[in-house]
N, C-alpha and C positions, 0 to 999 in steps of 0.2 A: 716628610712622612709620605709613605706610599698608601694609596687607597686600597682597601681590601677588595679584591675582585670576587664577584660571585662566580661560583663554578658554572661552566657552560653545561647545559643539559645535553645529554647524549642518550639516544635510544637505538637499539639495534636488535634485530631478530637473529639469534644464533642458530636455532634449530627448532623445527616443529615436528613432533613425533607422537605416535600412538603409545601410550603408557600401559593401557589395559583395555581389553575388549571381551565381551561375553554375550552369548545369546542362549537363552533357555527356552525350550518349547515343550513344557511338561505334558501337554495334552495332545501332542501330535501322535499319530496322524488323524485321530478321530475329529479333532478340532477343524480340520479342513473340510469335513462333510457338513458343517453347520453354516447357516447364513452369516455372512461377514458384516456385522454391525457392532464393532467393539466399542467399549468405553476405554479411552486411552488416557493414561496419566503420565505426565512428563515432569521429572524432577531434575533440578540442576544444582550443582554445587561448584564453588570456585575455591581455589586454594593457591597459596604461594609459599615457596621455601627459598630462603637465601642460600646460595652455594658459596659465594665470596662476597666481598663488599659491594660489588656492582654486577654480579651475575645471579639471576634468579630463575627458578623453575616456577612456572605458572601452570596450573592444571584446571581444566574444565571437565567436570563429570556430568554426563547426560544419561539419565536412566528413564527408559520408556517401558511402561507396563500396559499391555493390551489384554482386556478381559472380555469374554462373552459370558454375561451373567456372572456367576461366581468362579468360573473356570478361567485360568490364565492361558491365553493363547501364546503369548511370548513375553519375555522380560529381556530387554536388550540394554546393555550398558557400555558406554564408551568413555574412556578417560583420555582426553586429548591434551597433550602437554607441549610446552615450548620452553626453550631457554632464551632468556632475554637479558641484554646488557642495559642497565639503567644507571646513569652517572649524572650527578649534579641536581638530583631531585630531593626536595625535603621529604620528611617521613610521610606527610599527608599526601603529597603528590605521588610518591612512590606507591603507596597503598592504592590510590586511584588507578595508577597505571597497571598494577599487577592484577587488580580485581575487576577492572572494567575495560580499559584499553586493550590489554593483552587478550582478554576473553573475547573481545570483538574480532581479534585476529584468529583465535583458535576455533570459534564457532563454526565457520563454513567447513572446516576440515572434519569436525565432529559430526555435523549434520550429514555430510556426504558419507561418512563411515557408517553412521546409523542406518541411513537409507539403503546402503549396499548390504549391510548385515541382515536387516529385516527382509529384504528381497531374497537373499540367499537362503533364508529360513522358510521360503515358500509363501510369504505373506505379501499382500499388496503394499506398494511402496508408501513410506511415510515421509512427508516433507514438512519439516518443522518451520514455523514462521520465524522471521527475524526476532531477536531478543534485544531489548535496550538495556545493555549491561550498565550503562552510566546511571540510568534511572534506578535499577536494582541496587546498585552500590550506594547511591544517595539514600534510598529507602532504608537499607540496612544500617547505614550510619545514623540516620534519624532514630531508628528503633533503639540502637545502642545508647544514644544520648538520652532518650526518654527513660530507658531502663536504669541508667546511671542516676538520673534525676530522681526517680521514684525510690531508688535504693539509698540515696543520700539521707542521712538523718535530718529531721527538721528541727530547727532551734525552737526552744520553748519560750 
């Protein structure tokens, strides 16, 4: 009898690319005459789509909204994507790779693009702090498990 071999894990970056980018400055040019003390909100989303059995697109969406009072100074959004080969990972490992590990690879590209975009819009540069995608992924998993536990019927 031959022993069943576990498949060897393989990870490879195929391509990193900009999927979508936008900048809106609805109150320019008058917003430039005001003192620059914005309230800034940063939203991030991660997503992944299988293309073949071992080729996946992972997307990081960063949206930054800067407001002066109630007026929007700018809304900038970058969808940074990558094609990644993942072979030999179980479903749980693959999900972690696509929603945390790959996001760590994409983040510096997205941060650079956002900084450039905001600067080209005439605004002071914005440098986002590093993000711990592993912690965010684990937090999201825990929330899903808690929601599943509360949604499960309790025996009488």
